[in-house]
C-alpha positions, 0 to 999 in steps of 0.5 A: 352234236348240233340238234342231235346231229354230229358235226364233222371236221374235214381237212384237205391238202395238196402237195403245194402246201394248200390246206383247207378245213371244212366243217359240216355245220353250215358247210363252213370253210373254217380254214385255208392255209397257204404259203407266202412267197417265202414258203411261210404258211398262214391261215388266210380266212377269218373264223373261230377256234371253237365250235361254240363260237360258230354256234353263236351269232357271227357274220357268216364266217366261211358259210354256205348261204341259202336259200337266198344269198344277199337281200330280198326287199321287205322279205317278200316275193310272189310266185305264180300270183301267190305271195310268200313272206320271209323273215325280216332279219336285216331291218325291214329286209330278208338277208342270207336265208333268214333266221335259220339259213343254210349257214346254221344247218348240219350238212351230210358229208362224204369224202372222195379223192383221186390222184389229182384232187380230193373232194367233199360232197355236202348235201342238205334237204331244205323242206317245203316252207322252211323259212317260208320258201316253197318246195322241197329243195335238195341241195348239193355242194361239192368242195374240191381241192386240186393240184392246181391250187384251186378250191372249186365249189360246185353248187347244184339243186332241184325242187318239187315246187317253183322256188327262188334260190341263190347260193354262195360262200361267205368266206372272209379273206385276208391274204396277210393272214387272219388277224394280221390287221386290215386289208386296205392295202390289198390290191383288187381287180373286179371284171365288172363295168357296172354295179347294181345301184342300191338305196340306203338299205342296200336294196337294188333300185333296178338300175345299173351304174357304170363304175368308170371314174367312181370309187367303185372302179376296180377294172384295173388293180387298185388298193382297197383303201385308196378310195374307200372313204369316198364310199361312205362305210365301205364296199358292200356292192354287187358287181355285174360281171363282164361275161357271157351268161352261164359261162365260166369267167375270170371274175376278180383277183386280189394281191397282198404285196407284203406276203406275195399271196394272190387270189383269183376268182372264176365263176359261172354266176352273173355277179359278185358281192364285194364286201370289206368287213364294214360291220366287224367291230372287234367283238369277235376274236379270231383263231389266232386270238386277235379281234376282228376289227373293221376291214379285217377281211374282204369277201368275194361272194359270187352270186345272182343279184340281190332282190332278183325275185322282185326285179324282173329285169335281173337274171332270174333266180326262179327254179322250177321242178324238172330244172337243175340249178347248177353254178360253179366258183373257183378260188385259185391261190398263188404267189408272185 
């Protein structure tokens, strides 16, 4: 029980050996087990063994992030001339929904299945002025596992007042298996020619920077570790996807040559935050009993751009009454 609400644990499996575990606390993806090229099963997402660990402070392992994923400068924005002040929980800035974002809420959970897929519907009503965001926001997130080895995440929401929204999932992947060292040897491709330029606080300046001939160029597959030292602390950047707005596109891929595991990402969102676990420091002990040290996992957080509420040149994240927020992300697992 969390604040009087029961927390449920749901497992979804398909005939290809993909097993996904979701808990209703934060809509957290607690586990994803997949076979390697030889059929050996491993859990490929970082996380904890016990509920108490998820209730403690952690770097958003596997969680739904909202109302606003990523950063909002100085924790403030304006809507129709009125200024709203949010929690500043990342230095002077607002991060991942604030002090008690969607990652810490208990979601209502309903399971459905048919011959080709099984799905889990999670719902949460974020009340007007929760974390100082305006509007009653009714959010639905549907996780679906199908026979194509795809984990599909459908996000939808509507509001009774204009508000900003940016939802994502914050799973950390290690295709060698969680706790099996760092991910620096993983090969990554990101379908993006530009990133949003950021300042030293990781807040966008409003400018786009071309990735060609820089350490941020993943247009062709390259190992994460090959140029990571040229970035400073590691990758934590929003990539602007080469896509038609609102249409589904192939956003990114990852490959571990040792196990042969692959991950393909498709999304309707305009951006993807590529994060390489730069702030993992061994404090958190994973499901297999191993400490999660720096670069123990990477994130492909599909999203709208950070600080969009304060950057009129970015794709809008304003949701108005009568409109439907609707985005989809697909994680497809395989081997080669």
